[in-house]
FIKOLTI-497336 format. One line per field, with one value per residue (C-alpha): residue number from 1; z negated, y, x. Coordinates in steps of 0.2 Angstrom, whole numbers, plus 5000, padded with zeros to 4 digits. Example, Ala and Ser with C-alpha at 12.3 -4.5 7.8 and 13.67 -1.06 7.14 Angstrom:
REM FIKOLTI-497336
num	(1;2);
zz	(4961;4964);
yy	(4978;4995);
xx	(5062;5068);
***
This chain:
REM FIKOLTI-497336
num	(1;2;3;4;5;6;7;8;9;10;11;12;13;14;15;16;17;18;19;20;21;22;23;24;25;26;27;28;29;30;31;32;33;34;35;36;37;38;39;40;41;42;43;44;45;46;47;48;49;50;51;52;53;54;55;56;57;58;59;60;61;62;63;64;65;66;67;68;69;70;71;72;73;74;75;76;77;78;79;80;81;82;83;84;85;86;87;88;89;90;91;92;93;94;95;96;97;98;99;100;101;102;103;104;105;106;107;108;109;110;111;112;113;114;115;116;117;118;119;120;121;122;123;124;125;126;127;128;129;130;131;132;133;134;135;136;137;138;139;140;141;142;143;144;145;146;147;148;149;150;151;152;153;154;155;156;157;158;159;160;161;162;163;164;165;166;167;168;169;170;171;172;173;174;175;176;177;178;179;180;181;182;183;184;185;186;187;188;189;190;191;192;193;194;195;196;197;198;199;200;201;202;203;204;205;206;207;208;209;210;211;212;213;214;215;216;217;218;219;220;221;222;223;224;225;226;227;228;229;230;231;232;233;234;235;236;237;238;239;240;241;242;243;244;245;246;247;248;249;250;251;252;253;254;255;256;257;258;259;260;261;262;263;264;265;266;267;268;269;270;271;272;273;274;275;276;277;278;279;280;281;282;283;284;285;286;287;288;289;290;291;292;293;294;295;296;297;298;299;300;301;302;303;304;305;306;307;308;309;310;311;312;313;314;315;316;317;318;319;320;321;322;323;324;325;326;327;328;329;330;331;332;333;334;335;336;337;338;339;340;341;342;343;344;345;346;347;348;349;350;351;352;353;354;355;356;357;358;359;360;361;362;363;364;365;366;367;368;369;370;371;372;373;374;375;376;377;378;379;380;381;382;383;384;385;386;387;388;389;390;391;392;393;394;395;396;397;398;399;400;401;402;403;404;405;406;407;408;409;410;411;412;413;414;415;416;417;418;419;420;421;422;423;424;425;426;427;428;429;430;431;432;433;434;435;436;437;438;439;440;441;442;443;444;445;446);
zz	(5080;5086;5075;5060;5063;5066;5053;5044;5053;5050;5031;5030;5040;5028;5012;5017;5022;5005;4997;5010;5004;4983;4984;4993;4982;4967;4970;4977;4961;4954;4967;4969;4952;4948;4959;4950;4935;4944;4947;4963;4972;4983;4991;4996;5002;5007;5007;5002;5010;5028;5033;5048;5050;5040;5040;5027;5025;5019;5000;5005;5002;5013;5016;5022;5027;5026;5031;5018;5015;4996;4987;4986;4975;4972;4969;4960;4957;4946;4945;4946;4951;4960;4945;4935;4922;4922;4928;4939;4933;4941;4929;4916;4927;4933;4927;4916;4932;4942;4928;4927;4942;4937;4926;4912;4911;4915;4897;4888;4894;4912;4912;4905;4916;4931;4923;4920;4937;4945;4935;4939;4955;4955;4944;4956;4975;4966;4959;4975;4986;4973;4973;4993;4996;4984;4992;5010;5007;4994;4983;4983;4986;4976;4979;4987;5006;5017;5028;5041;5040;5039;5052;5041;5048;5044;5055;5068;5055;5045;5047;5035;5043;5041;5033;5024;5006;4993;4981;4975;4980;4978;4968;4958;4953;4961;4947;4950;4955;4940;4931;4940;4925;4913;4911;4920;4939;4935;4927;4941;4955;4945;4943;4962;4970;4975;4993;5010;5014;5002;5001;5003;4996;5008;5011;5030;5037;5024;5022;5010;5020;5016;5028;5027;5021;5018;4998;4994;4988;5000;4999;5010;5009;5008;5001;5000;4988;4991;4990;4985;4990;5002;5010;5012;5020;5035;5024;5033;5029;5036;5033;5027;5013;5017;5010;4997;5000;5010;4997;5005;4995;4997;4985;4981;4963;4968;4974;4960;4948;4959;4959;4942;4938;4949;4936;4950;4963;4978;4990;5006;5011;5028;5032;5045;5057;5071;5075;5072;5061;5051;5040;5026;5009;4997;4981;4967;4958;4937;4936;4919;4924;4909;4900;4898;4881;4881;4883;4895;4901;4912;4928;4942;4957;4977;4978;4989;4982;4985;4990;4995;5013;5017;5015;5006;5011;5002;5001;4997;4979;4976;4971;4954;4952;4963;4954;4936;4944;4952;4935;4928;4938;4939;4919;4922;4931;4919;4904;4914;4915;4899;4895;4906;4902;4882;4884;4895;4882;4869;4878;4880;4899;4911;4917;4935;4934;4936;4952;4961;4980;4988;4981;4980;5001;5005;4993;5006;5021;5014;5012;5029;5035;5030;5034;5033;5017;5009;5010;5006;4992;4988;4989;4976;4964;4968;4966;4948;4941;4948;4939;4924;4929;4926;4910;4900;4888;4898;4899;4920;4921;4919;4901;4896;4901;4889;4874;4877;4879;4863;4854;4857;4853;4835;4833;4842;4853;4866;4862;4866;4883;4876;4869;4886;4895;4882;4884;4904;4906;4894;4903;4920;4911;4907;4923;4935;4924;4926;4946;4946;4937;4944;4959;4953;4951;4969;4972;4961;4955;4961);
yy	(4679;4667;4673;4672;4654;4650;4656;4648;4631;4634;4637;4618;4609;4616;4613;4598;4589;4597;4588;4573;4573;4575;4562;4549;4551;4549;4535;4525;4529;4520;4507;4502;4503;4491;4479;4478;4478;4461;4468;4463;4479;4478;4493;4507;4522;4539;4552;4546;4537;4529;4519;4524;4517;4499;4488;4471;4469;4454;4455;4456;4479;4486;4500;4514;4530;4538;4552;4563;4570;4577;4564;4546;4529;4512;4497;4486;4466;4464;4483;4486;4504;4515;4523;4507;4508;4493;4477;4464;4451;4437;4442;4432;4415;4416;4404;4416;4416;4423;4438;4443;4448;4462;4477;4467;4454;4461;4465;4484;4489;4481;4493;4506;4508;4507;4523;4532;4531;4542;4559;4553;4552;4570;4579;4566;4575;4591;4590;4581;4596;4610;4599;4599;4618;4624;4614;4617;4636;4636;4648;4663;4664;4676;4689;4694;4700;4703;4691;4693;4711;4715;4725;4743;4760;4767;4752;4765;4775;4757;4754;4741;4724;4705;4698;4713;4709;4723;4733;4747;4757;4775;4772;4760;4746;4730;4722;4699;4688;4679;4695;4697;4684;4695;4718;4723;4720;4730;4740;4743;4743;4758;4767;4770;4786;4787;4787;4778;4775;4778;4774;4757;4753;4736;4727;4721;4712;4711;4733;4745;4757;4766;4764;4767;4757;4752;4753;4738;4736;4748;4744;4729;4718;4699;4689;4691;4683;4675;4682;4697;4717;4717;4700;4702;4721;4714;4718;4705;4701;4715;4728;4741;4753;4774;4783;4781;4793;4805;4806;4796;4783;4774;4761;4749;4755;4770;4763;4750;4766;4772;4757;4754;4770;4772;4760;4752;4766;4765;4771;4775;4766;4772;4757;4753;4737;4737;4753;4759;4768;4762;4766;4757;4757;4747;4744;4735;4721;4714;4703;4694;4690;4678;4688;4682;4680;4671;4676;4689;4705;4713;4725;4732;4724;4725;4708;4711;4704;4714;4711;4714;4723;4709;4693;4692;4676;4660;4643;4624;4622;4603;4588;4590;4606;4607;4593;4604;4616;4607;4601;4615;4623;4610;4614;4633;4625;4613;4626;4642;4630;4625;4645;4651;4638;4643;4659;4659;4647;4659;4672;4682;4681;4681;4662;4671;4665;4647;4642;4631;4618;4636;4646;4632;4634;4649;4651;4636;4643;4661;4650;4641;4656;4663;4648;4634;4633;4644;4630;4615;4626;4626;4609;4604;4616;4610;4590;4599;4606;4591;4578;4589;4589;4571;4569;4579;4567;4565;4548;4540;4554;4546;4556;4548;4527;4531;4538;4520;4511;4520;4516;4496;4496;4503;4494;4475;4477;4490;4498;4491;4489;4501;4514;4516;4520;4532;4541;4538;4547;4561;4561;4562;4579;4587;4586;4587;4605;4609;4609;4618;4631;4634;4633;4647;4658;4653;4662;4675;4682;4698);
xx	(5221;5236;5254;5240;5238;5255;5262;5248;5252;5271;5266;5257;5273;5283;5272;5268;5288;5295;5283;5285;5304;5298;5287;5296;5312;5302;5292;5306;5313;5300;5302;5319;5322;5307;5314;5329;5323;5312;5292;5287;5279;5265;5263;5271;5263;5269;5251;5233;5217;5215;5230;5241;5256;5260;5274;5280;5295;5304;5300;5284;5280;5267;5277;5264;5261;5241;5232;5233;5251;5249;5257;5261;5260;5270;5257;5266;5260;5245;5243;5225;5226;5238;5244;5249;5236;5228;5228;5216;5212;5224;5236;5228;5229;5247;5261;5275;5287;5274;5265;5286;5283;5271;5273;5260;5271;5290;5301;5296;5316;5308;5293;5302;5318;5305;5293;5309;5315;5302;5306;5327;5328;5318;5331;5346;5340;5338;5358;5361;5356;5365;5378;5378;5374;5387;5402;5393;5395;5413;5416;5423;5441;5454;5461;5443;5444;5430;5421;5410;5402;5384;5374;5370;5367;5384;5392;5400;5407;5416;5433;5434;5441;5435;5450;5456;5462;5452;5461;5450;5434;5433;5451;5443;5452;5443;5437;5438;5426;5425;5417;5403;5397;5400;5397;5412;5408;5390;5400;5413;5399;5389;5404;5404;5400;5380;5386;5386;5403;5418;5438;5443;5460;5465;5479;5480;5492;5506;5503;5494;5482;5464;5449;5430;5420;5400;5396;5397;5379;5368;5350;5348;5335;5346;5329;5311;5302;5287;5268;5279;5270;5288;5285;5266;5269;5282;5301;5314;5331;5344;5333;5339;5329;5338;5323;5308;5294;5306;5322;5337;5344;5362;5364;5354;5351;5343;5330;5328;5327;5311;5303;5304;5300;5285;5274;5266;5260;5263;5279;5283;5296;5307;5319;5332;5330;5340;5341;5323;5317;5299;5287;5280;5269;5271;5262;5275;5268;5269;5283;5286;5306;5316;5329;5348;5344;5328;5312;5302;5301;5288;5295;5289;5297;5293;5301;5317;5338;5350;5369;5386;5388;5401;5402;5418;5431;5426;5438;5429;5423;5429;5416;5417;5418;5401;5394;5394;5389;5371;5368;5369;5358;5346;5345;5343;5326;5322;5324;5315;5303;5299;5299;5288;5276;5278;5277;5259;5254;5255;5250;5268;5266;5252;5245;5248;5264;5258;5253;5244;5244;5238;5255;5266;5261;5263;5282;5286;5283;5291;5304;5307;5306;5321;5331;5336;5347;5332;5321;5332;5335;5320;5316;5329;5319;5303;5308;5314;5297;5291;5304;5299;5279;5279;5287;5274;5266;5249;5240;5242;5261;5274;5277;5262;5268;5284;5274;5264;5283;5285;5275;5274;5293;5289;5271;5277;5261;5253;5237;5222;5215;5200;5212;5220;5204;5201;5217;5217;5201;5207;5222;5217;5205;5219;5226;5215;5207;5227;5224;5209;5216;5231;5223;5210;5227;5230;5214;5212;5230;5236);
***
């Protein structure tokens, strides 16, 4: 029981840590922009329920840590609840200057900026994290040079060295790294012989020579998809799959072809791990994956991502390039989320693609187990998803408030209190129904 308990504890800890960071940034966006706009916050709470710790700052805001770390809120002056959906009766009796410090009494522009700030801060967190990771990891240097060599079954026969400049492999000229975005790099990999060891033409210390190196795309486990067959079975990063159903394989494409053509049948994998051979039986899962041209396709997957047999030497990426790539990455998460939701609603893909708290917790633990960089990247992805979700035009969410403000801007007055109460009830029902549906998926979806 101890290993299982330890795994559960780490999963919960990773989930709480990820959620706390994202919620804190989201709520701080509401708080700080509200303060800049002249709206006073009475309470900033991380978590719900009984208060564990609290202090009041010089602005009169009570900062508190509550017992249930499943969210948070900012309660502005005059709010009747944490969602700023109602106001207490004291607001009507306040003098104009004091009333201006409440959400109800603030100008429309101030309320709009304050509400929009939560999702905007989530997107800003994602861009900051993506950009920082990209700057830290750097970009592949040209011409291509070998970095760290991975530990593989053929490592003892490899004479390729770190720092070697790659000229050709198996007599085929090495394409530039930028071509990986198109078909040229893939065509290069597919043209290579499906052998574990190949001849590399390299430049070392100013001299050209031929050395032995591994196939650049061996059946290596570089990353594991959370909740996948490979993750649940116990495969680890760094494993090399050397045989499927007793048939030796040398390159990643051979493994992919066998799994994709299995139609879901259980496959026996022979795995090389630190010099030891292990056997695993994995049953592929149906996975809905986005196509580059849009839409989704269903494939059989065991949940591993491959990679090069060696790291490529990198150089520092400038802040401008990192920021641009980070914005593009954030946009890609938003676009993929919207596309996935649309295709689930239309029935083009399975509704099991939607995860609830249990699924998110499992993914949090899985990403944390694969390293700090993977976990930080996951926080950035989840932050984007939370920001996007809050922009949905559903009452009780930030997007619902923004719709009310748009109505007020057009009509010159806000919706009536009765209409607001009805819409808030409907919105809360929708959100709770969505949570129950996602939780049902966590429990019953394969």
